[in-house]
All heavy atoms as an XYZ file, in Angstrom:
710
protein
N     -83.242     -3.802     41.383
C     -82.268     -2.739     41.546
C     -80.875     -3.264     41.216
O     -80.636     -4.450     41.272
C     -82.248     -2.275     43.012
C     -83.316     -1.304     43.385
S     -83.043     -0.724     45.067
C     -84.467     -1.438     45.829
N     -80.004     -2.361     40.940
C     -78.602     -2.726     40.732
C     -77.854     -2.534     42.053
O     -78.368     -1.926     42.995
C     -77.976     -1.926     39.585
C     -78.068     -0.432     39.717
C     -77.004      0.300     40.227
C     -79.211      0.256     39.321
C     -77.075      1.674     40.342
C     -79.295      1.636     39.426
C     -78.234      2.336     39.938
O     -78.308      3.700     40.061
N     -76.677     -3.111     42.148
C     -75.933     -3.186     43.403
C     -75.782     -1.875     44.152
O     -76.100     -1.793     45.343
N     -75.292     -0.843     43.489
C     -75.081      0.434     44.173
C     -76.396      0.982     44.713
O     -76.453      1.483     45.837
C     -74.427      1.451     43.229
C     -74.290      2.818     43.862
C     -73.308      3.059     44.828
C     -75.152      3.854     43.525
C     -73.187      4.305     45.436
C     -75.042      5.097     44.118
C     -74.057      5.320     45.072
O     -73.953      6.552     45.670
N     -77.457      0.859     43.941
C     -78.777      1.348     44.363
C     -79.248      0.582     45.603
O     -79.854      1.160     46.507
C     -79.771      1.199     43.208
C     -81.160      1.647     43.515
C     -81.263      3.138     43.580
C     -82.731      3.536     43.673
N     -82.914      4.904     44.086
N     -78.960     -0.704     45.666
C     -79.332     -1.504     46.835
C     -78.630     -0.964     48.082
O     -79.259     -0.774     49.124
C     -78.996     -2.996     46.619
C     -79.891     -3.584     45.521
C     -79.146     -3.786     47.928
C     -79.480     -4.965     45.065
N     -77.331     -0.694     47.967
C     -76.588     -0.191     49.132
C     -77.152      1.146     49.596
O     -77.288      1.393     50.792
C     -75.081     -0.040     48.846
O     -74.877      0.915     47.808
C     -74.451     -1.368     48.476
N     -77.488      2.019     48.667
C     -78.041      3.337     49.019
C     -79.422      3.202     49.652
O     -79.723      3.886     50.629
C     -78.132      4.232     47.767
C     -76.785      4.630     47.211
C     -75.963      5.522     48.127
N     -76.704      6.744     48.422
C     -76.801      7.308     49.627
N     -76.149      6.796     50.647
N     -77.500      8.392     49.814
N     -80.271      2.336     49.114
C     -81.621      2.147     49.654
C     -81.572      1.618     51.084
O     -82.337      2.048     51.940
C     -82.442      1.204     48.772
C     -82.922      1.844     47.493
C     -83.892      2.994     47.725
O     -84.834      2.849     48.522
O     -83.702      4.051     47.084
N     -80.674      0.681     51.345
C     -80.521      0.142     52.700
C     -80.112      1.257     53.651
O     -80.671      1.395     54.745
C     -79.494     -1.020     52.733
C     -79.121     -1.387     54.158
C     -80.053     -2.229     51.990
N     -79.172      2.064     53.231
C     -78.714      3.170     54.076
C     -79.852      4.162     54.345
O     -80.044      4.611     55.473
C     -77.536      3.875     53.403
C     -76.875      4.913     54.274
C     -75.626      5.510     53.644
O     -75.125      4.983     52.629
O     -75.152      6.525     54.167
N     -80.614      4.480     53.323
C     -81.732      5.424     53.467
C     -82.819      4.845     54.365
O     -83.302      5.503     55.287
C     -82.299      5.816     52.086
C     -81.287      6.691     51.333
C     -83.635      6.533     52.220
C     -81.579      6.846     49.854
N     -83.214      3.602     54.106
C     -84.294      2.965     54.876
C     -83.947      2.798     56.349
O     -84.826      2.821     57.203
C     -84.649      1.605     54.271
C     -85.395      1.656     52.942
C     -85.498      0.263     52.340
C     -86.778      2.271     53.108
N     -82.654      2.639     56.648
C     -82.239      2.443     58.043
C     -81.702      3.736     58.662
O     -81.127      3.700     59.747
C     -81.168      1.340     58.149
O     -79.992      1.754     57.452
C     -81.669      0.010     57.611
N     -81.893      4.854     57.960
C     -81.428      6.159     58.447
C     -79.935      6.119     58.799
O     -79.517      6.676     59.809
C     -82.258      6.628     59.642
C     -83.717      6.682     59.353
N     -84.296      7.678     58.591
C     -84.727      5.849     59.691
C     -85.592      7.461     58.498
N     -85.886      6.359     59.137
N     -79.170      5.413     57.979
C     -77.724      5.354     58.156
C     -77.254      4.369     59.217
O     -76.059      4.257     59.463
N     -78.182      3.648     59.839
C     -77.804      2.680     60.877
C     -77.142      1.441     60.284
O     -76.357      0.778     60.954
C     -79.032      2.269     61.696
C     -79.591      3.372     62.562
C     -78.657      3.774     63.689
O     -78.031      2.883     64.289
O     -78.546      4.983     63.957
N     -77.482      1.117     59.059
C     -76.919     -0.059     58.400
C     -76.312      0.383     57.071
O     -77.014      0.899     56.211
C     -77.999     -1.119     58.172
C     -77.574     -2.432     57.554
C     -76.532     -3.129     58.419
C     -78.783     -3.340     57.383
N     -75.019      0.202     56.941
C     -74.321      0.564     55.709
C     -73.676     -0.697     55.159
O     -72.901     -1.361     55.846
C     -73.265      1.654     55.969
C     -73.952      2.927     56.457
C     -72.437      1.908     54.718
C     -73.011      4.030     56.890
N     -74.049     -1.028     53.941
C     -73.504     -2.215     53.282
C     -72.516     -1.758     52.231
O     -72.859     -0.998     51.331
C     -74.622     -3.051     52.622
C     -75.645     -3.498     53.668
C     -74.025     -4.247     51.888
C     -76.853     -4.186     53.088
N     -71.301     -2.210     52.361
C     -70.273     -1.895     51.374
C     -70.488     -2.783     50.153
O     -70.896     -3.944     50.273
C     -68.866     -2.136     51.941
C     -68.558     -1.323     53.175
C     -68.425      0.133     52.846
C     -68.031      0.911     54.099
N     -68.011      2.329     53.870
N     -70.221     -2.237     48.986
C     -70.422     -2.999     47.758
C     -69.585     -4.284     47.748
O     -70.023     -5.308     47.226
C     -70.111     -2.139     46.541
C     -71.152     -1.039     46.339
C     -70.816     -0.119     45.187
O     -70.552     -0.624     44.082
O     -70.819      1.103     45.413
N     -68.416     -4.240     48.354
C     -67.562     -5.421     48.422
C     -68.161     -6.545     49.236
O     -67.829     -7.712     49.043
N     -69.058     -6.206     50.150
C     -69.755     -7.223     50.940
C     -71.048     -7.644     50.250
O     -71.489     -8.785     50.398
C     -70.061     -6.680     52.331
N     -71.647     -6.736     49.497
C     -72.938     -7.018     48.864
C     -72.826     -8.017     47.719
O     -73.613     -8.963     47.635
C     -73.556     -5.711     48.351
C     -74.864     -5.875     47.575
C     -75.963     -6.391     48.489
C     -75.260     -4.560     46.922
N     -71.867     -7.807     46.835
C     -71.822     -8.626     45.624
C     -71.612    -10.115     45.878
O     -72.266    -10.934     45.217
C     -70.803     -8.061     44.628
C     -71.314     -6.794     43.988
C     -70.799     -5.557     44.333
C     -72.365     -6.825     43.072
C     -71.290     -4.391     43.770
C     -72.870     -5.671     42.503
C     -72.329     -4.454     42.859
O     -72.832     -3.308     42.300
N     -70.780    -10.532     46.823
C     -70.701    -11.973     47.100
C     -72.040    -12.550     47.562
O     -72.401    -13.667     47.188
C     -69.643    -12.065     48.209
C     -68.792    -10.860     48.015
C     -69.746     -9.791     47.559
N     -72.791    -11.779     48.333
C     -74.108    -12.238     48.788
C     -75.061    -12.341     47.596
O     -75.787    -13.330     47.450
C     -74.685    -11.290     49.867
C     -76.121    -11.654     50.203
C     -73.819    -11.319     51.108
N     -75.052    -11.346     46.737
C     -75.914    -11.388     45.550
C     -75.574    -12.594     44.673
O     -76.475    -13.269     44.163
C     -75.781    -10.093     44.744
C     -76.379     -8.846     45.375
C     -76.039     -7.609     44.548
C     -77.886     -8.975     45.558
N     -74.290    -12.882     44.521
C     -73.890    -14.035     43.704
C     -74.360    -15.348     44.326
O     -74.802    -16.261     43.615
C     -72.376    -14.045     43.498
C     -71.910    -12.882     42.678
N     -70.680    -12.290     42.865
C     -72.500    -12.159     41.691
C     -70.543    -11.286     42.023
N     -71.635    -11.181     41.313
N     -74.301    -15.455     45.650
C     -74.781    -16.671     46.329
C     -76.286    -16.812     46.178
O     -76.799    -17.912     45.928
C     -74.408    -16.642     47.809
C     -72.938    -16.897     48.058
C     -72.600    -16.827     49.534
C     -71.108    -16.980     49.743
N     -70.711    -16.857     51.144
N     -77.015    -15.709     46.328
C     -78.468    -15.750     46.159
C     -78.841    -16.129     44.732
O     -79.797    -16.874     44.507
C     -79.087    -14.402     46.528
C     -79.013    -14.001     47.993
C     -79.481    -12.557     48.175
C     -79.832    -14.947     48.860
N     -78.072    -15.640     43.788
C     -78.315    -15.971     42.389
C     -78.034    -17.449     42.129
O     -78.804    -18.127     41.437
C     -77.448    -15.091     41.489
C     -77.827    -15.125     40.039
C     -77.052    -14.131     39.197
O     -76.126    -13.464     39.704
O     -77.381    -14.028     38.003
N     -76.970    -17.983     42.707
C     -76.631    -19.396     42.544
C     -77.712    -20.300     43.135
O     -77.964    -21.388     42.623
C     -75.279    -19.695     43.192
N     -78.365    -19.833     44.200
C     -79.448    -20.598     44.835
C     -80.795    -20.348     44.169
O     -81.820    -20.857     44.611
C     -79.554    -20.229     46.316
C     -78.376    -20.680     47.139
C     -78.558    -20.280     48.590
C     -77.387    -20.733     49.430
N     -77.552    -20.374     50.847
N     -80.778    -19.532     43.096
C     -81.977    -19.191     42.324
C     -83.016    -18.445     43.161
O     -84.207    -18.527     42.917
C     -82.573    -20.426     41.650
C     -81.619    -21.076     40.675
C     -82.191    -22.308     40.018
O     -83.215    -22.842     40.487
O     -81.599    -22.745     39.015
N     -82.559    -17.701     44.160
C     -83.451    -16.877     44.972
C     -83.617    -15.496     44.351
O     -84.607    -14.806     44.621
C     -82.923    -16.768     46.398
C     -82.804    -18.108     47.144
C     -82.149    -17.902     48.503
C     -84.160    -18.763     47.289
N     -82.653    -15.100     43.527
C     -82.759    -13.885     42.730
C     -82.282    -14.212     41.320
O     -81.600    -15.216     41.095
C     -81.927    -12.712     43.298
C     -80.436    -13.049     43.323
C     -82.428    -12.286     44.666
C     -79.539    -11.862     43.685
N     -82.674    -13.367     40.378
C     -82.150    -13.473     39.015
C     -81.562    -12.124     38.658
O     -81.817    -11.125     39.338
C     -83.252    -13.877     38.035
O     -84.264    -12.892     38.012
N     -80.780    -12.096     37.605
C     -80.123    -10.848     37.218
C     -80.288    -10.627     35.722
O     -80.389    -11.572     34.940
C     -78.645    -10.906     37.585
N     -80.320     -9.353     35.385
C     -80.404     -8.960     33.986
C     -79.384     -7.847     33.749
O     -79.355     -6.869     34.493
C     -81.815     -8.450     33.671
C     -81.996     -7.964     32.259
C     -83.381     -7.390     32.022
O     -84.221     -7.411     32.929
O     -83.605     -6.896     30.909
N     -78.562     -8.025     32.731
C     -77.554     -7.030     32.396
C     -78.160     -6.062     31.378
O     -78.721     -6.480     30.370
C     -76.281     -7.690     31.819
C     -75.272     -6.647     31.384
C     -75.677     -8.634     32.851
N     -78.064     -4.762     31.697
C     -78.646     -3.726     30.851
C     -77.605     -2.639     30.619
O     -76.877     -2.268     31.544
C     -79.900     -3.104     31.534
C     -80.467     -1.982     30.694
C     -80.939     -4.165     31.826
N     -77.555     -2.129     29.403
C     -76.651     -1.013     29.092
C     -77.430      0.287     29.292
O     -78.466      0.506     28.678
C     -76.148     -1.127     27.660
C     -75.025     -0.176     27.337
C     -74.451     -0.464     25.963
C     -73.233      0.399     25.713
N     -72.647      0.100     24.404
N     -76.918      1.141     30.195
C     -77.550      2.417     30.506
C     -76.514      3.516     30.319
O     -75.504      3.539     31.022
C     -78.089      2.432     31.964
C     -78.714      3.776     32.298
C     -79.067      1.295     32.200
N     -76.768      4.425     29.370
C     -75.830      5.517     29.098
C     -74.397      5.015     28.923
O     -73.470      5.506     29.555
C     -75.886      6.580     30.200
C     -77.246      7.229     30.296
O     -77.924      7.405     29.299
N     -77.652      7.569     31.499
N     -74.232      4.008     28.083
C     -72.926      3.398     27.798
C     -72.276      2.750     29.010
O     -71.068      2.539     29.031
C     -71.961      4.415     27.165
C     -72.366      4.768     25.749
O     -72.969      3.948     25.054
N     -72.060      5.975     25.320
N     -73.060      2.467     30.040
C     -72.553      1.751     31.219
C     -73.351      0.458     31.358
O     -74.548      0.436     31.124
C     -72.730      2.592     32.484
C     -71.891      3.862     32.478
C     -72.037      4.616     33.745
N     -71.417      3.828     34.812
C     -71.274      4.241     36.038
N     -71.725      5.418     36.409
N     -70.686      3.503     36.945
N     -72.678     -0.579     31.786
C     -73.334     -1.857     32.005
C     -73.816     -1.910     33.456
O     -73.034     -1.667     34.380
C     -72.384     -3.037     31.712
C     -71.913     -2.992     30.253
C     -73.051     -4.362     32.037
C     -73.012     -3.176     29.227
N     -75.091     -2.210     33.649
C     -75.635     -2.385     34.994
C     -76.292     -3.748     35.073
O     -76.938     -4.199     34.141
C     -76.695     -1.318     35.304
C     -76.101      0.011     35.598
C     -77.132      0.906     36.224
N     -76.522      2.185     36.526
C     -77.172      3.322     36.566
N     -78.470      3.341     36.349
N     -76.554      4.441     36.848
N     -76.118     -4.376     36.213
C     -76.726     -5.674     36.446
C     -77.858     -5.471     37.454
O     -77.612     -5.118     38.605
C     -75.684     -6.660     36.984
C     -76.130     -8.095     36.971
C     -74.960     -9.021     37.314
C     -75.326    -10.465     37.167
N     -74.208    -11.357     37.486
N     -79.079     -5.642     36.987
C     -80.254     -5.477     37.821
C     -80.655     -6.827     38.413
O     -80.653     -7.841     37.720
C     -81.427     -4.905     37.017
C     -81.258     -3.453     36.675
C     -80.578     -3.065     35.522
C     -81.767     -2.472     37.508
C     -80.409     -1.727     35.216
C     -81.606     -1.127     37.206
C     -80.930     -0.767     36.056
O     -80.765      0.565     35.764
N     -80.984     -6.816     39.701
C     -81.335     -8.031     40.416
C     -82.824     -8.025     40.737
O     -83.380     -7.000     41.113
C     -80.523     -8.141     41.710
C     -79.042     -8.270     41.444
C     -78.219     -7.155     41.379
C     -78.473     -9.527     41.233
C     -76.865     -7.275     41.119
C     -77.116     -9.654     40.968
C     -76.325     -8.528     40.917
O     -74.985     -8.655     40.648
N     -83.439     -9.193     40.581
C     -84.865     -9.367     40.828
C     -85.080    -10.593     41.694
O     -84.422    -11.616     41.494
C     -85.618     -9.577     39.505
C     -85.404     -8.470     38.513
C     -84.361     -8.521     37.588
C     -86.244     -7.367     38.497
C     -84.164     -7.506     36.669
C     -86.055     -6.337     37.579
C     -85.013     -6.415     36.673
O     -84.829     -5.405     35.771
N     -86.017    -10.506     42.619
C     -86.325    -11.673     43.444
C     -87.183    -12.640     42.621
O     -88.081    -12.226     41.897
C     -87.013    -11.256     44.772
C     -87.104    -12.446     45.722
C     -88.366    -10.619     44.512
C     -87.474    -12.059     47.149
N     -86.880    -13.918     42.723
C     -87.628    -14.947     42.001
C     -88.797    -15.434     42.871
O     -88.896    -15.079     44.050
C     -86.718    -16.152     41.681
O     -86.284    -16.730     42.922
C     -85.516    -15.745     40.836
N     -89.659    -16.242     42.285
C     -90.756    -16.829     43.067
C     -90.201    -17.673     44.210
O     -90.704    -17.616     45.330
C     -91.675    -17.673     42.175
C     -92.579    -16.846     41.289
C     -93.464    -15.882     42.076
O     -94.066    -16.299     43.097
O     -93.552    -14.712     41.671
N     -89.154    -18.434     43.924
C     -88.491    -19.223     44.962
C     -87.947    -18.301     46.053
O     -88.056    -18.595     47.244
C     -87.356    -20.045     44.342
C     -86.627    -20.943     45.304
C     -85.547    -21.739     44.574
C     -84.745    -22.578     45.539
N     -83.669    -23.328     44.859
N     -87.392    -17.171     45.656
C     -86.866    -16.188     46.603
C     -87.959    -15.581     47.462
O     -87.765    -15.350     48.663
N     -89.115    -15.318     46.869
C     -90.240    -14.755     47.621
C     -90.708    -15.731     48.701
O     -90.987    -15.326     49.829
C     -91.395    -14.409     46.691
C     -91.109    -13.212     45.808
C     -92.234    -12.966     44.826
C     -91.876    -11.834     43.872
N     -92.918    -11.628     42.855
N     -90.765    -17.003     48.366
C     -91.173    -18.023     49.350
C     -90.147    -18.130     50.469
O     -90.496    -18.230     51.647
C     -91.362    -19.371     48.660
C     -92.565    -19.411     47.748
C     -92.656    -20.718     47.001
C     -93.797    -20.668     45.998
N     -93.811    -21.832     45.121
N     -88.876    -18.102     50.099
C     -87.806    -18.186     51.093
C     -87.830    -16.961     52.005
O     -87.607    -17.069     53.207
C     -86.450    -18.303     50.393
C     -85.275    -18.464     51.313
C     -85.196    -19.817     51.988
O     -85.951    -20.735     51.614
O     -84.380    -19.963     52.907
N     -88.121    -15.801     51.434
C     -88.194    -14.566     52.220
C     -89.280    -14.663     53.282
O     -89.049    -14.315     54.446
C     -88.469    -13.369     51.306
C     -88.557    -12.044     52.045
C     -88.873    -10.896     51.114
C     -90.368    -10.797     50.960
N     -90.839     -9.563     50.323
N     -90.440    -15.178     52.916
C     -91.541    -15.327     53.872
C     -91.111    -16.241     55.015
O     -91.325    -15.937     56.188
C     -92.811    -15.871     53.174
C     -93.863    -16.286     54.184
C     -93.370    -14.832     52.211
N     -90.474    -17.344     54.684
C     -90.016    -18.299     55.685
C     -88.961    -17.677     56.611
O     -89.035    -17.814     57.838
C     -89.438    -19.534     54.997
O     -88.903    -20.426     55.931
N     -88.000    -16.988     56.027
C     -86.935    -16.370     56.827
C     -87.471    -15.253     57.718
O     -87.028    -15.104     58.861
C     -85.833    -15.835     55.921
C     -84.983    -16.893     55.222
C     -84.054    -16.249     54.202
C     -84.199    -17.721     56.220
N     -88.418    -14.484     57.217
C     -89.011    -13.423     58.033
C     -89.763    -14.004     59.226
O     -89.698    -13.461     60.330
C     -89.935    -12.543     57.195
C     -89.232    -11.564     56.262
C     -90.253    -10.866     55.358
C     -88.436    -10.534     57.035
N     -90.450    -15.106     59.018
C     -91.159    -15.753     60.133
C     -90.163    -16.279     61.163
O     -90.371    -16.120     62.368
C     -92.055    -16.885     59.621
C     -92.896    -17.512     60.695
C     -93.760    -16.507     61.468
O     -94.327    -15.585     60.858
O     -93.833    -16.638     62.705
N     -89.075    -16.875     60.694
C     -88.028    -17.340     61.609
C     -87.450    -16.172     62.405
O     -87.220    -16.281     63.615
C     -86.898    -18.031     60.837
C     -87.296    -19.378     60.268
O     -88.375    -19.905     60.635
O     -86.531    -19.907     59.436
N     -87.212    -15.044     61.736
C     -86.646    -13.870     62.396
C     -87.624    -13.307     63.428
O     -87.224    -12.953     64.536
C     -86.289    -12.800     61.370
C     -85.656    -11.567     61.984
S     -84.108    -11.885     62.855
C     -83.011    -12.041     61.488
N     -88.908    -13.246     63.080
C     -89.911    -12.748     64.038
C     -89.948    -13.630     65.284
O     -90.016    -13.132     66.408
C     -91.289    -12.700     63.387
C     -91.486    -11.534     62.472
C     -92.934    -11.448     61.979
N     -93.015    -10.457     60.938
C     -93.029    -10.729     59.637
N     -92.985    -11.971     59.199
N     -93.094     -9.753     58.748
N     -89.905    -14.921     65.071
C     -89.915    -15.861     66.185
C     -88.687    -15.656     67.068
O     -88.787    -15.632     68.300
C     -89.955    -17.290     65.650
O     -89.891    -18.212     66.701
N     -87.528    -15.498     66.456
C     -86.282    -15.282     67.193
C     -86.348    -13.987     68.003
O     -85.996    -13.956     69.177
C     -85.100    -15.260     66.221
C     -83.788    -14.938     66.880
C     -83.104    -15.913     67.605
C     -83.241    -13.668     66.793
C     -81.902    -15.616     68.223
C     -82.038    -13.365     67.413
C     -81.370    -14.344     68.124
O     -80.190    -14.051     68.734
N     -86.814    -12.912     67.363
C     -86.903    -11.616     68.046
C     -87.876    -11.715     69.221
O     -87.594    -11.198     70.315
C     -87.319    -10.501     67.062
C     -87.719     -9.229     67.797
C     -86.185    -10.225     66.078
N     -89.006    -12.383     69.038
C     -89.965    -12.549     70.137
C     -89.356    -13.335     71.289
O     -89.553    -12.990     72.461
C     -91.246    -13.213     69.644
C     -92.093    -12.274     68.820
O     -92.015    -11.056     68.944
N     -92.916    -12.840     67.952
N     -88.620    -14.366     70.980
C     -87.956    -15.164     72.015
C     -86.928    -14.310     72.757
O     -86.850    -14.356     73.988
C     -87.274    -16.399     71.399
O     -88.269    -17.198     70.770
C     -86.543    -17.212     72.448
N     -86.156    -13.533     72.029
C     -85.154    -12.671     72.659
C     -85.815    -11.602     73.526
O     -85.301    -11.262     74.591
C     -84.250    -12.028     71.607
C     -83.328    -13.020     70.912
S     -82.330    -14.019     72.059
C     -81.334    -12.769     72.820
N     -86.965    -11.084     73.082
C     -87.688    -10.091     73.887
C     -88.108    -10.692     75.222
O     -87.960    -10.067     76.270
C     -88.939     -9.604     73.133
C     -88.728     -8.363     72.341
C     -90.021     -7.927     71.700
C     -90.778     -7.058     72.678
N     -91.970     -6.444     72.118
N     -88.617    -11.917     75.178
C     -89.033    -12.597     76.404
C     -87.828    -12.756     77.327
O     -87.885    -12.468     78.517
C     -89.668    -13.974     76.088
C     -91.010    -13.765     75.397
C     -89.823    -14.812     77.358
C     -91.568    -15.028     74.760
N     -86.738    -13.204     76.744
C     -85.512    -13.415     77.514
C     -85.009    -12.108     78.131
O     -84.684    -12.041     79.318
C     -84.432    -14.032     76.637
C     -83.109    -14.202     77.318
C     -82.923    -15.195     78.272
C     -82.051    -13.357     77.025
C     -81.705    -15.340     78.918
C     -80.837    -13.489     77.652
C     -80.651    -14.492     78.611
N     -84.960    -11.055     77.347
C     -84.432     -9.784     77.817
C     -85.367     -9.087     78.804
O     -84.917     -8.344     79.671
C     -84.125     -8.863     76.648
C     -82.990     -9.343     75.743
C     -82.893     -8.479     74.499
C     -81.668     -9.360     76.487
N     -86.665     -9.317     78.676
C     -87.627     -8.700     79.567
C     -87.766     -9.436     80.902
O     -88.319     -8.902     81.853
C     -89.008     -8.609     78.905
C     -89.029     -7.570     77.791
O     -88.116     -6.742     77.733
O     -89.952     -7.623     76.960
N     -87.239    -10.662     80.948
C     -87.309    -11.442     82.182
C     -86.278    -10.932     83.168
O     -85.119    -10.707     82.813
C     -87.026    -12.934     81.882
O     -87.986    -13.393     80.933
C     -87.103    -13.771     83.139
N     -86.714    -10.734     84.381
C     -85.767    -10.295     85.406
C     -84.982    -11.503     85.900
O     -85.550    -12.437     86.450
C     -86.509     -9.639     86.565
C     -87.165     -8.348     86.152
C     -87.874     -7.701     87.323
C     -88.518     -6.406     86.844
N     -89.290     -5.760     87.875
N     -83.701    -11.462     85.643
C     -82.849    -12.567     86.058
C     -82.272    -12.265     87.431
O     -81.815    -11.162     87.695
C     -81.715    -12.782     85.045
C     -82.161    -13.105     83.612
C     -80.948    -13.157     82.702
C     -82.908    -14.414     83.569
N     -82.332    -13.259     88.302
C     -81.831    -13.078     89.679
C     -80.315    -13.119     89.675
O     -79.677    -13.710     88.894
C     -82.378    -14.161     90.593
């Protein structure tokens, strides 16, 4: 997807709970690209230049690892929050 489409998809998927401004998105995309976690392709669409971003194999592996870390963190926080503290 291209940057604007990413921001819209996030907003739609989270029912408006998470809104990413393009000014915040592009620095993150550039960092991910520098780490080779995503790649980009510039395409001309209706006389407009769009930069489409794709997750790389390295990015897919990193995503799996980060999701597992996040699940572990959320489970730990659930235990903590569900514990009755005196």
